[in-house]
MISE-684299 format. One record per residue: residue in one letter; x, z negated, y of N, C-alpha, C, O in turn. Coordinates in steps of 0.05 Angstrom, whole numbers, plus 32768, in hexadecimal, padded with zeros to 4 digits. Atoms other than C-alpha are relative to their C-alpha. Layout:
residues N
AXZYXZYXZYXZY;...
end
This chain:
residues 182
M7FEF801880017E217FAA7FDA801D800880048027801B7FF8;E7FE37FFC7FFC7E687FA67FF2800E7FF67FE680077FE17FDC;T7FF2800780197E977FA57FB6801E7FFD8005802880088019;P7FE380027FFC7EE07F917FAE800D801B7FFE80218021800C;T7FF37FE680047EF07FD77F967FFC80128018800E8021801F;L80057FF07FE77ED07FF67FD480157FF88015801F80098023;D7FEC800A7FED7EFD7FCA7FFF801C800C7FFA802A8015800C;L7FE57FF680087F3B7FDF7FD78002801F800480178029800C;I80007FE37FFC7F2780297FDA80038007801E801280198025;E7FFD7FFC7FE37F2080248026801D7FFB80088029800A8018;E7FE480057FFA7F6680058029801180177FF58025801E8001;H7FF17FE9800B7F7F803E7FFC800080178014801580248016;S80007FE97FED7F6A8071803180147FFB80168021800D801F;G7FEC80067FEC7F95804D8064801C80037FF5802E800D8002;I7FE67FFD800D7FCF804A80338007801D7FFC801E80258000;M7FFB7FE380047FC7809480238008800E801A80188020801A;L7FF97FF47FE67FC980A5806D801D7FF88006802C80098010;M7FE580087FFB8009807C8073801480107FEE802980187FF7;L7FEF7FF08012802680A280378004801C800C801A8027800B;S7FFD7FE67FF3801880E4805C80137FFE801880248010801C;I7FEE80047FE9803A80C9809A801D7FFD7FF6802F80098002;M7FE68004800B807580B28070800D801A7FF68025801E7FF8;G7FF57FE68009807C80F88053800C800F80178022801B8014;K7FF67FF27FE880858115809980197FF2800B802D7FFF8012;V7FE9800F7FF780B480DD80AD801880057FEF802F80097FF9;S7FEB7FFB801380DD80E8806F800D801C80058025801F8004;E7FF67FE57FFA80E38133807F80127FFF80188027800C8018;K7FF080027FE880FC812280C4801B7FF27FFB80307FFB8005;L7FE8800E8006812E80F080AA801480127FF0802C80127FF6;N7FEE7FEE8010814981228077800B8017801080208022800A;A7FF67FEA7FEF814F815780AD80137FF68016801C80058027;G7FEE800C7FEC8179812780D77FF27FFD801B80007FFA8030;E800F80037FE781428123810C7FFC7FE380077FFD7FD27FF5;V8003801B7FF7813780E581357FE47FF67FF87FD080027FFD;V8019800F8005810280B4811B80057FE5800C80187FD78004;E7FFC80197FF380FA807881477FFF7FE97FED7FEE7FE87FDB;K7FFE80178012810D803781267FE57FF080027FDD7FE47FEE;E801A800E7FFC80CC801981437FEB800B7FED7FDB7FFC7FE1;D80137FF4801380A3804B811A80067FF87FE37FF47FF27FD4;L7FF88008801B80CB803B80DB7FF97FE37FFB7FF07FDC7FE5;N8007801C800380C17FF180E77FE27FFC7FFC7FD97FEB7FED;K801D8002800380767FFB80EE7FF880097FE37FE77FFC7FD6;I80057FF7801B8075802380AD80077FEA7FEC7FF87FE47FD9;L7FF680158012809D7FED808B7FEE7FE880007FE77FDD7FEB;E801280177FFE80707FB580A47FE680067FF37FDA7FF57FE5;F801A7FF8800D80327FDB808E80037FFF7FE27FF27FF47FD4;L7FFC8000801D804F7FE5804880037FE47FF67FF77FDD7FE2;S7FFA801B800A80687F9D80427FE77FEE80027FE07FE17FEF;N801680137FFC802C7F78805F7FE5800B7FF87FD67FFD7FEA;F801A7FF580067FF07FA680597FFE80097FE37FEE80007FD3;A80017FF4801B7FFE7FCF801A80077FEB7FEB7FFA7FE97FD6;D7FF78011801680257F9B7FF37FF37FE480017FE47FDD7FEF;K8009801B800080157F5480097FE17FFE7FFF7FD67FEF7FF0;C801D80027FFE7FCC7F60801B7FF280107FE97FE480047FD9;H800F7FEF80147FB37F9B7FF080097FFA7FE47FF87FF37FD3;H7FF78006801C7FDE7F907FB27FFC7FE37FF97FF77FDC7FE2;G8005801C80047FD67F467FBB7FE47FFB7FF67FDF7FEB7FE4;K801C800280087F8A7F4C7FB67FFD80097FE37FF07FFC7FD3;E80027FF5801B7F927F767F77800C7FEC7FEC80007FE67FD8;E7FF2801180147FC57F497F557FF57FE47FFE7FF47FD97FE8;D800A801B80017FA77F067F687FE37FFD7FF77FDB7FE97FEB;M801C800380057F5D7F157F5F7FF480157FED7FE7800E7FDA;L800D7FEB80107F497F597F41800D80037FE5800080027FD0;F7FF27FFB80197F7E7F647F0C7FFB7FEA7FEB7FF67FF07FD4;P8005801580147F767F1F7EEB7FE480027FF37FE17FFD7FDB;E801B7FFC800B7F2B7F2C7EE37FFF80177FEC7FF380147FD6;L80017FE880117F367F717EC580127FFD7FE7800D80097FD2;F7FED800480167F6F7F597E997FF27FF17FE87FFC7FF27FD2;K800E800F80157F3D7F2E7E727FF680137FEA7FF2800B7FD3;N80097FEC80137F257F6E7E518019800E7FF48027801B8003;P7FE97FF3800C7F5A7F867E1F8003801E8006801980298007;A7FFF7FE37FFA7F477FCE7E2E800D8007801B8017801D801E;N7FF47FFB7FE57F617FC67E76801D7FF78001802B7FFC8015;Q7FE6800E7FFD7FA27FA07E668017801380048029800D8014;G7FEA7FED7FFD7FD07FDD7E5F8001800B801D8016800C8029;L80017FF47FE57FB97FFC7EA180077FEB801580167FF18027;V7FFA80157FEC7FBB7FBA7EC7801E7FFA8000802A7FF78015;A7FE38006800280027FAC7EAD80108017800D80248012801B;E7FF37FE87FF480177FF37EC27FFE7FFF801F80128004802C;L800480017FE37FFA7FEA7F0880117FE9800C801C7FED8022;I7FEF80167FF6801E7FA77F10801D80088001802C80028014;D7FE47FF6800080607FC87EFC800480138018801A80138024;E7FFD7FED7FEA80537FFE7F3080017FF1801B80107FF9802D;H7FFD80117FE880487FC87F66801C7FF6800280287FF58018;T7FE5800A8000808B7FAB7F52801480168008802680108018;T7FEF7FE97FF880AD7FEF7F587FFD8006801D8010800C802B;A80057FFB7FE3808C7FFA7F9C800F7FEC8011801A7FF38026;R7FF280157FF180A97FB87FB3801E80058001802B80008015;E7FE47FF9800080EE7FD07F9F800680158015801A80148023;Y7FFC7FEB7FEC80E6800E7FCA7FFE7FF5801C800E7FFC802E;I8003800D7FE580CF7FE3800580197FF0800680237FF1801C;K7FE880107FFC810B7FB57FFB8018801380078027800D8018;N7FEB7FED7FFA813A7FF27FFA7FFE800B801C8012800E802A;I80047FF77FE4811C800C803B80077FEB801480157FF08028;T7FFA80177FEE81217FC7805B801E7FFD800380287FFA801A;E7FE380037FFF816A7FC28049800D8017800F80208012801F;A7FF57FE97FF28179800880627FFB7FFF801E800A800A802E;M800880027FE381567FF980A480137FEE801080147FF18028;E7FEE80127FF2818A7FC480B58015800F8010801D80078026;N7FEB7FF07FF381BD7FF980C77FF6801D80068007802F8008;Y800B7FE57FFD818E803480D28008800D801A800980018030;A7FFC7FEE7FE981A1806C81017FFB801D7FF6800080227FDE;T80067FE48008818D80B681018019800D7FF4802F800A7FFE;G7FEA7FF1800D81B780E080D280137FF17FEF80277FFC7FE5;T7FEE8011801081D780A680AD7FF77FFF7FE37FE280097FDC;S80088003801C81D7809680647FE87FED7FFE7FD87FEF7FEB;E801880127FFF81A5805E80757FE7801080047FD2800B7FF8;A80187FEF7FFB8175809380907FF9800F7FE67FE180117FE0;A80057FF28019817D80B9804F7FF47FED7FEB7FE37FF57FDB;T800A801480128170807980277FE37FF980067FD27FF77FF4;V801C80057FF88131806B804F7FEF80177FF77FDA80137FEB;A800F7FE98008811980B280437FFC80017FE27FE680067FD8;E80017FFF801E812980B07FF87FEC7FEC7FF57FDC7FF27FE3;N80128015800A8104806E7FEE7FE4800580097FD17FFE7FFB;M801B7FF87FF780C9808680177FF480157FED7FDD80137FE5;E800A7FEA801280C480C47FEB7FF87FF47FE47FE47FFC7FD9;K8007800C801A80C6809A7FAB7FE77FEF80027FD67FF07FF0;Y801880117FFC8092806A7FC87FE7801280017FD2800C7FF6;I80167FED7FFD806580A57FDB7FF7800A7FE47FDF800A7FDE;L80077FF6801B806880C27F947FF37FEB7FEF7FDF7FEF7FE2;L800B80168010805C807F7F737FE47FF880097FD27FF67FF8;L801A800A7FF7802380697F9F7FEA80157FFF7FD2800E7FFC;T80157FEB80027FFF80AC7F9F7FF37FFF7FE57FDB80007FE2;E800A8001801B7FF980A97F547FF27FE57FFA7FDE7FE47FEC;H800A801B80047FEC805E7F557FE37FFE800B7FD17FF37FFE;V801A80007FF37FB180657F857FEC80107FEF7FD580097FEC;R80117FEF80107F95809D7F5A7FF67FF17FE77FDF7FF17FE1;K8007800F80187F9780717F1C7FEC7FEA80067FD87FE67FF7;E801280167FF97F7580377F3F7FE4800B80077FD080017FFD;N801A7FF57FF87F3F80627F5F7FF0800C7FE97FD880097FE8;S800E7FF180147F2F808B7F227FFC7FF17FE57FEA7FF67FD7;D8001800E80197F3C805B7EE87FF97FE280027FE67FD97FF6;L8004801D7FFF7F4080127EFC7FE77FF8800F7FD87FE78005;F801680097FF07F0C800C7F327FE580067FF37FD37FF57FF4;P80197FFC800E7ED4802D7F0A7FFC7FEB7FEA7FE57FE27FE5;A8002801580157EE37FFC7ED17FF87FE5800D7FE77FD78002;A800780197FF27EE07FC27F037FE2800080087FD47FEC8005;N801C7FFE7FF77E9D7FDA7F1F7FED7FFC7FE87FD77FF17FEB;K8011800280187E817FDE7ED880017FE47FF37FED7FD97FEB;E7FFC801880107E9E7F9E7EBB7FFB7FE680107FF27FD28004;L800380197FF17E9C7F6B7EF47FE37FFB80087FD6800E8013;S801C80067FF97E5A7F487EFF7FFD8002801F80108000802E;E80057FFF7FE37E397F4E7F4380097FE7800E80147FE98024;E7FF780197FF47E477F057F50801F7FFF800380297FF68017;T7FE380007FFF7E917F0C7F3F800980138016801C800C8025;Q7FF87FED7FEB7E967F497F6D7FFA7FF4801B800B7FF7802E;K8006800D7FE77E737F237FA580147FEB8007801E7FE9801E;D7FEC80157FFC7EA27EE87F9D801B800C8008802980028019;M7FE67FF37FFB7EDE7F177F9C8001800C801C8016800B8029;V80007FF57FE57EC97F397FDD80067FE9801480157FED8027;E7FFB80177FEF7EC87EF47FFE801D7FF77FFE80297FF08012;Q7FE4800880047F0B7EE27FDF80138014800E8027800C801A;F7FEF7FEC7FF37F287F247FF980017FFB801E80177FFC802A;E800080057FE37F127F14804080117FE8800880207FEA801B;K7FF080187FFB7F307ECF803E801E80067FFB802F7FFE800C;F7FE47FF980077F707EEA801D800C801080178022800A8020;E7FF67FEF7FEB7F787F1F805280057FF08019801A7FF48026;H7FFD80117FE87F6E7EED808A80197FEE7FFD80297FEB800F;D7FEA801380057FA07EBC806A801B800E7FFE802F80038007;V7FE77FF280057FD47EF08057800B801080178022800E801E;I7FF67FEF7FEA7FD87F2180917FF67FF6801B80027FFE802F;G8008800C7FE77FB27EFA80C67FEA800F800E7FE480278009;E80177FF67FF07F797F0580F7800980188010801D8017801F;G7FFC7FE97FEF7F777F4A8116801680137FF7801A80298002;K7FEA7FEF80097FB37F6680F07FF6801A7FF38002802F7FF7;H800B7FE8800D7F897F9680C67FFA801580158001802C8011;E80077FED7FEB7F6F7FB681068019800B800E801B80228015;E7FE77FF77FF47FB57FB88124800E80157FEE801880297FF9;Y7FF47FED80127FCF7FDC80E67FF1801B80017FFE80308000;H800F7FE77FFD7F97800F80EC8006800F801A80078027801B;G7FF77FF47FE77FAB801A8134801B800E7FFD802080248007;W7FE57FF480067FF38026811D7FFC801A7FF1800A802E7FF7;L80057FE880107FD9805880EA7FF8801780128002802D800F;E800A7FEB7FEE7FB4807F81208017800A8012801A80228015;D7FEA7FF87FEF7FF1807F814E801480117FF1801D80257FFA;L7FEC7FF180108021809581177FF5801B7FF68003802E7FF5;K800D7FE780087FEF80C980FF800280158017800A802C8012;K7FFF7FED7FE97FEC80E88145801D800A800480218021800A;K7FE47FF97FFB803880E7814A800C80127FEB801B80247FF1;Y7FF37FF280168049810281057FEF80157FF27FFA80277FE6;L80117FEE8010800D812780E97FF0801480117FE980298007;D80117FEE7FEF7FE581458123800F8016800E80038026801C;
end
């Protein structure tokens, strides 16, 4: 059976790949090397739309409220929501720095610094969800609730990021991976 947590874990692997790409991009920015604005814009759109609006949106709107019903999960869920808020701050800082971005400028350094903070935050965040939260969800949520949530996830994804965007983002990941990691 397809489960909501399986969907989120699959999305985590795309997010983790982007974090690896961002690590290399950040190194280049800090070394004063040229990073095309188009690549940075793709990274930013991926973070804003895929990781935040779509992935975190599914968690905040559907999964977290279900898990929050159990007092044993409330601390972890609150912590994860705080981390989503912090991640949004880093995305906002990158977005603002991109307005006047050029190689070797203070804006390039700001982009790199916020990418590095985002990488550290999300690496640990994904670990917590995969190892602590998702096993709890698999155990606590009824099969029917999970089935309904999978359907809600699909509708949410379609409504929030649009038809074909998920595939487009995976194409970007592959292109950026070839450019920065291979």
